[in-house]
C-alpha positions as CSV (number, residue, x, y, z in Angstrom):
1,M,111.7,83.3,141.5
2,S,111.3,83.6,137.6
3,E,113.8,81.9,135.6
4,K,115.9,84.3,133.3
5,P,115.6,84.4,129.4
6,S,118.2,83.2,127.3
7,P,120.6,85.1,125.8
8,L,118.5,84.2,122.3
9,A,115.1,85.4,123.9
10,I,116.6,88.7,125.3
11,I,117.9,89.6,122.2
12,S,114.6,88.4,120.1
13,T,113.3,90.9,122.8
14,L,115.0,93.8,122.1
15,G,114.7,93.7,118.4
16,R,111.3,93.3,118.6
17,I,111.0,90.7,116.8
18,S,107.0,90.1,116.2
19,N,107.4,92.4,113.6
20,L,109.6,91.4,111.1
21,P,106.6,89.9,109.4
22,T,105.7,93.8,108.7
23,V,109.7,94.4,107.5
24,W,109.6,91.7,105.0
25,T,106.2,92.4,103.4
26,N,107.0,96.1,103.1
27,C,110.5,94.7,101.2
28,L,107.9,92.4,98.6
29,A,106.1,95.3,98.2
30,A,108.5,97.6,97.3
31,W,110.5,95.9,95.3
32,A,107.4,94.7,93.6
33,I,105.7,97.9,92.8
34,N,109.1,99.4,91.5
35,S,109.7,96.1,89.3
36,S,106.3,97.3,87.9
37,A,105.9,100.7,87.7
38,S,106.9,102.6,85.1
39,E,108.4,106.7,84.7
40,R,105.0,107.6,84.4
41,V,102.6,107.9,87.3
42,R,99.2,107.8,84.9
43,A,101.0,104.2,83.3
44,I,99.0,101.1,84.9
45,P,101.7,98.8,86.6
46,E,102.8,95.9,84.9
47,W,101.4,92.5,86.3
48,V,104.3,91.0,87.6
49,D,104.0,87.3,88.6
50,F,106.3,86.5,92.1
51,S,108.4,83.7,90.3
52,S,110.1,86.2,88.7
53,L,112.1,87.5,91.5
54,D,115.4,86.5,91.7
55,L,114.9,84.6,95.6
56,T,118.8,84.3,96.5
57,M,118.6,88.5,96.1
58,L,114.9,88.3,98.3
59,G,116.4,86.3,100.6
60,L,119.9,88.9,101.4
61,L,117.2,91.8,101.2
62,L,114.8,90.1,104.2
63,L,118.2,89.3,105.9
64,G,120.3,93.1,105.7
65,S,116.2,94.9,106.7
66,S,116.2,92.1,109.7
67,L,119.3,92.9,111.4
68,L,119.0,96.9,111.0
69,Y,115.1,97.2,112.1
70,M,116.4,94.7,115.0
71,G,119.3,96.9,115.6
72,G,117.7,99.7,115.2
73,C,114.9,98.4,117.8
74,T,117.5,97.1,120.1
75,L,119.6,101.0,120.6
76,N,116.7,101.8,121.4
77,D,116.4,100.2,124.4
78,A,119.7,101.7,125.3
79,F,118.8,105.4,124.4
80,D,115.9,105.0,126.5
81,Q,117.1,102.6,130.0
82,K,116.9,106.0,132.0
83,F,112.5,106.3,131.0
84,D,112.3,102.6,131.1
85,A,113.4,102.3,134.7
86,R,111.2,104.4,135.7
87,H,107.9,104.0,133.7
88,N,109.2,100.3,132.4
89,P,110.8,98.3,134.4
90,E,110.3,94.8,132.8
91,R,112.6,95.6,130.2
92,P,115.9,93.9,130.0
93,I,117.9,96.8,130.6
94,P,115.9,97.8,133.9
95,S,115.3,94.2,135.4
96,G,118.9,93.4,135.2
97,Q,118.4,90.6,132.4
98,V,121.1,92.1,130.8
99,S,124.4,94.8,130.8
100,S,123.6,97.9,129.1
101,G,126.6,97.4,127.5
102,F,125.7,94.0,126.1
103,V,122.8,96.0,124.8
104,W,124.4,99.0,123.2
105,A,127.4,96.0,121.7
106,I,124.6,93.7,120.2
107,G,122.4,96.8,118.4
108,T,125.2,98.8,116.7
109,T,126.4,95.5,115.2
110,E,123.2,94.3,114.0
111,M,122.9,97.7,112.5
112,L,126.1,97.7,110.4
113,L,125.8,94.1,109.6
114,G,122.3,95.0,108.1
115,A,123.7,97.8,106.3
116,W,126.5,95.8,104.7
117,V,124.3,92.9,103.8
118,L,122.1,95.2,102.0
119,V,124.4,97.0,100.4
120,S,127.6,94.4,99.7
121,F,124.6,91.7,98.5
122,A,121.6,93.2,98.1
123,Y,122.3,95.5,95.8
124,C,120.7,98.1,97.5
125,E,121.3,101.9,96.8
126,L,124.0,103.0,99.5
127,I,122.2,106.6,100.1
128,W,118.8,105.2,100.8
129,V,120.7,102.6,103.5
130,G,122.8,105.6,104.6
131,A,119.9,107.8,105.3
132,L,117.6,104.5,106.7
133,A,120.2,104.4,109.5
134,F,120.6,107.7,110.5
135,C,117.0,108.0,110.6
136,I,116.8,104.9,112.9
137,I,119.3,106.0,115.0
138,L,118.3,109.7,115.2
139,Y,114.6,108.6,115.8
140,D,116.1,106.3,119.2
141,A,118.0,110.0,120.3
142,V,114.8,112.1,120.1
143,H,111.5,110.6,120.2
144,K,111.4,110.4,124.1
145,H,111.9,114.2,123.4
146,W,110.1,115.4,120.8
147,A,106.1,114.5,119.6
148,G,107.2,115.5,116.2
149,S,109.6,112.0,116.4
150,V,106.2,110.3,114.7
151,V,107.4,112.0,111.6
152,L,110.9,110.3,112.1
153,M,109.3,107.1,112.3
154,G,107.2,106.8,109.2
155,G,110.0,108.3,107.6
156,C,112.2,105.0,108.9
157,R,108.9,103.3,107.2
158,L,109.4,105.5,103.6
159,L,113.3,105.1,103.5
160,L,112.9,101.2,104.4
161,W,110.6,101.2,101.4
162,A,113.3,103.1,99.5
163,C,115.9,100.4,99.9
164,A,113.7,97.6,99.1
165,A,112.6,99.5,95.7
166,T,116.6,99.6,94.6
167,A,117.6,96.4,95.8
168,G,118.9,94.1,92.7
169,A,120.9,97.3,91.5
170,H,118.1,99.4,90.8
171,Q,119.4,102.5,91.1
172,V,115.4,104.3,90.1
173,V,112.9,104.1,92.7
174,H,110.0,105.2,90.5
175,P,106.8,107.7,91.2
176,L,104.4,105.0,92.2
177,A,107.0,103.4,94.7
178,W,107.0,106.9,96.3
179,I,103.4,107.1,96.2
180,W,103.0,104.0,98.2
181,G,105.5,104.6,99.9
182,G,103.9,107.6,101.8
183,A,101.0,106.2,102.3
184,L,103.0,103.3,104.5
185,G,104.5,106.6,106.1
186,C,101.8,107.9,106.9
187,Y,99.8,104.9,108.1
188,V,103.2,104.2,110.9
189,V,102.7,107.9,111.8
190,G,99.0,107.6,112.6
191,I,99.4,104.7,114.4
192,S,102.1,106.6,117.1
193,M,100.0,110.0,116.7
194,Y,96.9,108.0,117.8
195,A,98.4,105.9,120.2
196,R,100.1,109.4,121.8
197,G,96.9,111.2,121.7
198,E,94.8,108.8,123.8
199,S,97.6,108.4,126.4
200,R,97.6,112.2,126.9
201,K,93.3,112.2,126.5
202,D,94.0,114.5,124.1
203,A,91.3,114.1,121.3
204,E,92.7,116.5,118.3
205,P,95.5,114.0,117.7
206,S,93.6,110.9,117.2
207,R,90.8,112.2,114.8
208,I,94.0,113.9,112.7
209,S,95.9,110.0,113.1
210,I,92.7,108.3,111.5
211,I,93.4,110.3,108.1
212,F,96.9,108.8,108.0
213,L,95.5,105.3,109.4
214,F,93.6,104.9,106.0
215,A,95.8,106.3,103.9
216,S,96.4,102.8,102.6
217,P,92.8,102.0,101.3
218,L,92.3,105.8,100.3
219,L,95.1,105.9,97.7
220,A,94.1,101.8,96.8
221,L,90.4,103.7,95.9
222,A,91.8,107.0,94.1
223,A,94.1,103.9,92.1
224,L,91.0,102.4,90.8
225,V,89.3,105.3,90.3
226,H,92.5,107.0,88.1
227,W,92.8,102.9,86.5
228,N,89.5,102.6,85.5
229,N,89.8,100.0,82.6
230,L,92.3,98.0,85.3
231,D,91.8,94.1,84.7
232,P,89.1,92.9,87.1
233,I,91.2,90.2,89.4
234,R,93.2,93.2,90.4
235,V,90.1,95.5,90.7
236,F,88.3,92.8,92.9
237,L,91.9,92.2,94.9
238,A,92.1,95.8,95.5
239,N,88.8,96.0,96.9
240,I,88.8,92.7,99.3
241,T,92.3,93.9,100.7
242,G,91.5,97.6,100.4
243,L,88.4,96.7,102.8
244,F,90.5,94.3,105.2
245,I,92.9,96.6,106.7
246,G,90.2,99.5,106.7
247,W,88.5,97.2,108.7
248,I,91.6,96.4,111.4
249,V,92.1,100.2,111.7
250,F,88.3,100.8,112.4
251,R,88.3,97.7,115.1
252,S,91.4,98.9,116.3
253,I,90.7,102.4,116.7
254,L,87.2,101.0,118.6
255,Q,89.5,99.2,120.9
256,M,91.9,101.4,122.0
257,R,88.9,104.1,122.6
258,N,87.0,101.8,124.8
259,G,89.4,102.7,127.8
260,E,90.3,99.4,129.3
261,N,93.8,98.8,131.4
262,G,96.0,98.4,128.5
263,A,93.5,99.3,125.1
264,I,96.3,101.2,123.4
265,G,99.1,98.7,123.7
266,K,96.3,96.3,122.0
267,G,95.4,98.6,119.6
268,V,98.8,99.2,118.2
269,S,99.8,96.0,118.5
270,H,97.2,95.1,115.9
271,L,97.9,98.1,113.9
272,L,101.4,97.5,113.6
273,A,100.4,93.8,112.3
274,G,98.0,95.9,109.9
275,I,101.2,96.8,108.2
276,C,101.2,93.4,106.3
277,I,97.6,94.2,104.9
278,T,98.8,97.4,103.3
279,D,101.2,96.3,101.8
280,A,98.9,92.9,100.4
281,V,96.7,96.2,99.0
282,V,100.1,97.3,96.7
283,A,100.5,94.1,95.8
284,S,96.8,93.8,94.3
285,F,97.7,96.1,91.8
286,C,101.4,94.9,90.5
287,M,101.6,91.3,91.7
288,P,98.7,89.8,92.7
289,S,100.6,86.3,93.6
290,M,102.1,87.9,96.8
291,I,98.8,88.9,98.3
292,I,99.0,85.2,99.9
293,P,102.3,85.4,102.1
294,C,101.1,89.3,103.1
295,L,98.2,87.6,104.2
296,C,100.0,84.7,105.9
297,L,102.3,87.1,107.4
298,Y,99.3,89.1,109.3
299,P,98.8,86.9,111.8
300,F,102.1,84.7,112.0
301,S,103.0,88.7,113.3
302,L,99.6,88.6,115.7
303,L,101.2,85.1,116.8
304,L,105.0,86.4,117.5
305,Q,103.2,89.3,119.6
306,K,102.2,86.6,122.0
307,K,105.6,85.9,123.1
308,F,107.8,88.8,122.6
309,A,105.9,92.6,122.3
310,A,105.6,94.9,119.5
311,T,106.2,98.0,121.2
């Protein structure tokens, strides 16, 4: 008989903490690009040094975003408990590790605390924090019943991007921040579309999703063409990080197509960790020194996935 997991382990499993590194890099990249960009899309972002960030504010932003993310993932289990009882009996609720009421209480508390920290201490714009919380709950409620919920999943990441961009009382989300956030949202939509398409053995959604998965390197290529007088260092870093995420996408697609048992889950997990590298692509244009933590958090996310499932 296996030993019952500790409460902390259960909370970590419910909150999918293996994906938290991707939340952290999202916050870093969004804040960086919004701080360096101007109102004009044509203008090259300023080269901002990592040391210019308010580390206290950054810590509060990461804390609030992490709590909100964990709360959404935890409530996902609460909403899906009937489905999990039939298809995923190893999840905490159907396996009897924890009660349904406890999951509802923990998830709600995490979301409320996360929103409070973001608004009251990280000074993110209330409208975007509220929109993010609403989008998370809506996704949790409908994703098992509506195939179009993949758009809501991408919307959650885009709205997280908007929240992080306004941290420190930056009221305006600049156009470039929206564009890069949109590329991130497309990438997340592509992950879900590909997984759904493969699970139904439906080839068409998979083909469409490939375009979404390559959104970040394609946008980086467009930016390099557009800003053809960008300095050599940022050009080199954009190429390297763009090729890296392209390699992750290509490798994951091949893995999900090989037909082996569990291949889709492994491929999706690698794509989720790859969010850290999509953020490194953004950093190459505005805050090159931020590429290092993004690159380090990618293997850290993969390491966490060995203990806590990413999906």
